[in-house]
C-alpha positions as CSV (number, residue, x, y, z in Angstrom):
1,M,1.7,-0.2,10.8
2,K,0.5,3.2,9.4
3,L,2.2,4.1,6.2
4,F,1.7,7.6,4.9
5,D,1.3,8.4,1.2
6,S,5.0,9.4,0.8
7,E,6.0,6.1,2.3
8,L,3.6,4.2,0.1
9,N,5.3,5.6,-2.9
10,I,8.5,4.0,-1.8
11,M,6.7,0.7,-0.9
12,E,5.0,0.7,-4.3
13,I,8.4,0.7,-6.1
14,L,9.5,-2.2,-3.9
15,W,6.3,-4.2,-4.3
16,R,6.5,-3.7,-8.1
17,D,10.2,-4.2,-8.6
18,G,11.3,-6.2,-5.7
19,D,14.7,-5.5,-3.9
20,T,16.0,-2.2,-5.3
21,P,19.0,-0.1,-4.5
22,A,18.2,3.3,-2.9
23,K,19.8,5.1,-5.7
24,R,17.4,3.5,-8.2
25,I,14.5,4.2,-6.0
26,A,15.6,7.9,-6.0
27,E,15.7,7.9,-9.8
28,I,12.2,6.4,-10.0
29,A,10.8,8.8,-7.4
30,K,12.3,11.8,-9.3
31,E,10.6,10.6,-12.5
32,K,7.3,9.6,-10.8
33,V,6.7,12.4,-8.2
34,G,9.5,14.9,-8.7
35,W,11.4,14.2,-5.5
36,S,15.0,15.1,-4.9
37,K,17.4,12.4,-3.9
38,T,17.5,13.9,-0.4
39,T,13.8,13.7,-0.1
40,T,13.7,10.1,-1.3
41,Y,16.4,9.1,1.2
42,T,14.5,10.8,4.0
43,I,11.4,8.8,3.2
44,I,13.4,5.6,2.9
45,K,14.8,6.3,6.4
46,R,11.3,6.7,7.8
47,C,10.4,3.3,6.2
48,L,13.5,1.8,7.8
49,D,12.7,3.3,11.2
50,K,9.2,1.9,11.1
51,G,10.4,-1.6,10.1
52,A,8.6,-1.4,6.7
53,I,11.8,-2.1,4.9
54,E,15.3,-3.2,5.6
55,R,18.6,-2.4,3.8
56,H,21.3,-4.7,2.7
57,E,24.8,-3.9,1.7
58,P,26.5,-3.5,-0.7
59,N,24.7,-0.7,-2.6
60,F,22.0,0.1,0.1
61,V,19.6,-2.3,-1.4
62,C,16.0,-1.9,0.0
63,H,13.8,-4.9,0.8
64,A,10.1,-4.6,1.7
65,L,9.2,-6.2,5.0
66,V,5.5,-5.3,4.7
67,T,3.5,-6.8,1.9
68,R,1.0,-4.9,-0.2
69,E,-1.7,-7.1,1.3
70,Q,-0.7,-6.2,4.9
71,A,-0.7,-2.5,4.1
72,Q,-4.1,-2.8,2.3
73,E,-5.6,-4.7,5.3
74,H,-4.4,-2.0,7.7
75,E,-5.7,0.8,5.6
76,T,-9.0,-0.9,5.2
77,T,-9.4,-1.6,8.9
78,E,-8.6,1.9,9.7
79,L,-11.1,3.2,7.2
80,I,-13.8,0.9,8.5
81,N,-13.1,1.9,12.1
82,K,-12.9,5.6,11.3
83,M,-15.8,6.1,8.9
84,Y,-18.1,3.1,9.5
85,D,-18.0,2.5,13.2
86,G,-16.2,-0.7,12.7
87,A,-18.9,-2.3,10.5
88,P,-17.6,-3.6,7.2
89,D,-21.0,-4.2,5.9
90,R,-21.6,-0.4,6.0
91,L,-18.5,0.1,3.9
92,I,-19.7,-2.3,1.3
93,A,-23.2,-0.8,1.3
94,S,-21.6,2.6,0.7
95,L,-19.4,1.3,-2.2
96,L,-22.3,-0.5,-3.8
97,G,-24.5,2.5,-3.6
98,Q,-22.1,4.6,-5.5
99,K,-22.2,2.8,-8.9
100,R,-24.0,0.3,-11.0
101,L,-22.1,-3.0,-11.0
102,S,-21.6,-5.1,-14.1
103,K,-23.0,-8.7,-14.0
104,E,-19.4,-10.0,-13.8
105,E,-18.7,-7.8,-10.7
106,I,-21.9,-8.9,-9.1
107,N,-21.0,-12.6,-9.7
108,R,-17.5,-12.0,-8.3
109,L,-18.9,-10.5,-5.2
110,K,-21.4,-13.3,-4.8
111,R,-18.6,-15.9,-5.0
112,L,-16.6,-13.9,-2.5
113,I,-19.5,-13.9,0.0
114,D,-20.2,-17.5,-0.6
115,S,-16.6,-18.4,0.2
116,L,-16.9,-16.6,3.5
117,E,-19.9,-18.5,4.7
C-alpha cells in the first residue's frame, strides 16, 4: 500500500501514540505541520479508504492497520525497484559510498549480513 507523506504524518501519530481519537490527531497535526482540522480529517478519510486505518466509536478513535515495518518495507521495495533496477545490493553500495561508517556501524552490518546467510 502506497502511503503519501501526508498520510504518513497521520500514521506516525498512530504508530507513536497508539489508538487516538481523530480530534486529538487534528490537534497534533495542527501543532506539528499546521494543518486545519478539515485538512486532517480529509487525510484521515484517505487513510480509512485505503485500509491503512480503521475507526472505532465512540469518539472516532483511529487504529492503525498497517505497521511502521510494513510501510517501511513497501517504501524500500519501491525505492529499490525504481532507482536500483530491483537490486538491493546496489542500494546498499550507494548508501555505503556516501559516508564513512563507524566501527560499530560496520560491525552491526556484518552481523546483519551473517544472519541472512
